[in-house]
N, C-alpha and C positions, 0 to 999 in steps of 0.2 A: 211518658208513662207514669206520671205522678198522679196521686189521687185527685179526683175532680174537686173543684171549689165547692164550699158548703152551699153557696147560692144555687149552683147547678144541681146539687143533690136534692134540693127541694122540688125540682121539676122532674116528674117521673112519667112523662108521656111515653107510650110504648115506642121502642126503637125499631122493633121488628113486628110486623103483623102479617098473618096469612088469613085469607078470607075465602071460604067456600071452595077450597082446593079439592078437585076431583081428578084422579088419574086412573085410566083404564089401560090394561095390557090385553088387547083382544077383547074377549068377553069377560075378563076378570077385572073387578074393581079393586085396585090396590089402595085407593083413598077415596072416600066419599064425603064431600061437603065438610072438609076439615077446616076449622077456624081456631086461631089462638093468637094471643098477643104476648110479647116478651118485653119487659121493662128493664132499663139499665139498673144496676145495683142488685140484681136478683140472680139466683141460680134456679133455673127452671128445669124440671125433670120431664122426660118423655119416656114412658114405659109401656110395656105390653108384651104379649107372648111373641115367639118367633113368627114372622110372617104377618105381623099386625100392620106394617106399613111405615115403621119408624124411619128406616133408612131411605125409603122412597120419599118421605116428607123432607128429610134433610137434603136429598138430591134436588127436590123442587125449590127449596129455600136457597140453595147455593147455586142454582142455575144449570145443573147437570141434567135435569129432567123437566121438560115443559109440561105443565098441567093441561088437561083437557078443558077444565073450567077453573075459575078462581083467579086470585091475584096475590102477589107478594109485594109488600112495601117495606122500605127501609127509611126511617125518619119521615114518614108520610109520602115518600116518593115511590111511585109504582115502578118496580124493577122486574116485573114478570117477563119482559122481553129482553132483558139485559143478560149478557153472558157472564160466566163465573168470574173472569178477570175484572169486568166492570164492577161487579158486586164487591169483589175484594178491595177495590180502590175506594169503595164507599164504607169500608170498615168491617166487612164480613169475612171471617176466617173459619176454617173447618179442619177437623181431623177425620180419619176414615176408619171404618171397621176393619178393612183390609189395608194394611199399611201402604201408603203412597209416598215413598222416599226414594232418593237416588242412592241405590245400594253401594255403588263403587265410590261415592264421595264420602268424605269424613262427616261426622256429626256437625261440626262447626260450618263446613261448607254447605251442607243442606240448609242450615239456618241462614247463612249469608245469601243464598239464592232467594229466600223469602224477603230479606231486608232490601235487596237490590230490585225486587219486583214491585215494591211499594211505590206510591206516588211521593211527591216531594214532601208533603206534610208528614206522611207516615215515616219516611226515612229520617226526617229531622227529629220527630218525636222519639224514635228508638235510639238514634245515635246520640241525641242530646241528653237523654235520660240515663243511658247505660255506659257510653264510652265515646271516644272520638273517631273511631274507625269501625268498619264492618266486622273485622275479625274479632276484635275484643268485645264488641256488642254481641256477636253470636255466642261467644263463650259465656258472657254474662247471662244471656237467656238460658243457656244450657244449665248453668249453675242454679238459676232460679227454679228450674223444674227438677233439679236434683241429679243431673247427669253430667256435670261439668268435667268429671274425671275422664269421660270418654270423648272429649271434644275432638281429639285427633284420630279416633278410631273410625275405620270404614263402617258405615251403617249396616252393611250386609253381614258383618260379623257380630253384630250386637244381639243379645237376647231380645225376645219380643217385647218384654216390658220396658227395657231401656229404649228400644226403637220407638215405642209409643210416646215416650216422654220427649224424645228428639222431635217427633212430629208435632207435639204440643208446643215446644219451643219455636219451631218454625212458624206455627200458626200465630204465636205472639209477636213474631218479627214484623208484622205490619201494624202493630199497635191497634188491634181490632176493637171495635165497639160491640160487635156481636161475635161470640165464639161458640161454634157448634162442635160438640165433642161426641163422637160415635164410639161407644164402648171403650173409653179411655182406661178403665181399670183392668181390662183383659191382659193377662200376662204379668200383672204386678203382684208382689207379695203383700202380706197384711201391713207391713210397715210402710211400704211405698204407697199403698192405697190410702192409708191414713194421712200421709204427707200430701198426697194429691188432693184429698178432700179439703185440707187446710188451705192449699194454694187456690182452689176454686173459690173458696169464701173470700180470700184476699183479692182475687181478681174482680169479684163482684163489688167488693168494698171500694175498689178504684173507680167504680162507675160503669163497668162493663156489664153487658147482658150475656150470661153464660147459659147455654142450653145443652142439656146432658141426656144422651141416650145411654142407658146403663141397665144391665140385668142384675147387678149387685144391689139388692134392695136395702141392705144396711147403709150403703153409701148414699143412695137416693133419699132415704128417710132422714139421714143425719145432715145432709148438705143442702138439700133443696128448700127453697121458700115456697114454691108452687109446683105441683105435679099434674101433668095431663096423661091420661091413660088411653091408649089406642087398642082396639081389638077389631079384627077384620076390617081395618081401614077406616074405622069411625072412632071419634072421641066419645068414650062411654062415661068418663068422669074427669072432673078438674077440681082441684082444691089444695089445701095445705097437706103436708104429709100425714098429719093425724086424721084428717077427713078422708084421705085416700085409703088409709089403712082400714078404716071402718066401713067403707063403701061396699055394699053387697055385690054390686056389679063387678068390682075389682076382684073380690074374692072368687067370684065365679070365673072370671077371665083367667085367673091363676089356678084353676082346677081345685079350688077350695083350700089351697095351701095357706098355712098360717103365716102372715107377714111378720117380720121382725118388729120389736118394739120401737116406737119413734123416740129419737133422742134429739133434743133441741140443739141446733147448731151452736158450736162453741163461740163463734164470732158472728153474731146476728148482723144481717145486712142492714144498711141504713135505709133501704128502699121501703117505700110504701107499696104493698102489693098492687099491681095493676088490675084492670078489670078482668074477670075470669068467670066462666060459666060455673054455676053452683054444682056441687056434687049431685049427680042424679043416679039413683040406684036402679032405675028402670033398665030393663034389657033393651037391646036394639029392636 
């Protein structure tokens, strides 16, 4: 889990690509021809109103939802027909909007489950970088996300914010190349949210691709390198935080609400932004 070599940082081919993804539930189109690419070393934001299709897209990427059309690729390999566990072994990890933890297990045991589920390379990377055994590696991961003090507490007794950070630690337990985070700031206080933003920048600096679904626009505009906006299952805008803030289509999607001022990330990513569709202010 050490930072990637400088030579590797110069190569920024997308590690995750979705192309032409369409999902229908009966007569309702949840996603329509959605395409985007995610590069290592970047924090990519995915925003939009409730019901825009953000979680459905995460489900397609992680293998929980099969698309009606389109494909998902990791490192150029088509994984559309692979199950979630196969994608995890290729380096894809995820957290959920609704917590998916083992409530009767301790925080550290939840993370150990993740470590033990990884392939040989993933286990070696985590154990070699953090500790010599699974228990101390789990505690080290919990400390990294800021909840080391609750390592021995049952997850079911933790506040929502702390449990979300445990879930993040478990996602990190497979040394992911692609990290999907669904509403990670929900339940966190302002201080915890700020610390999480710093951590996400650090994870990107290590060469990971971080994809963030988040309603807290302050976090999105401060942390992300690139932002995609979904509305009614379609990508209506893609660009830098400053471009997204100024896009008329985005303002309309958020009912004319004034978006917060853009703040340049404190720790700029070494990545060169990958290909992205230009901001398009046209309506659907």
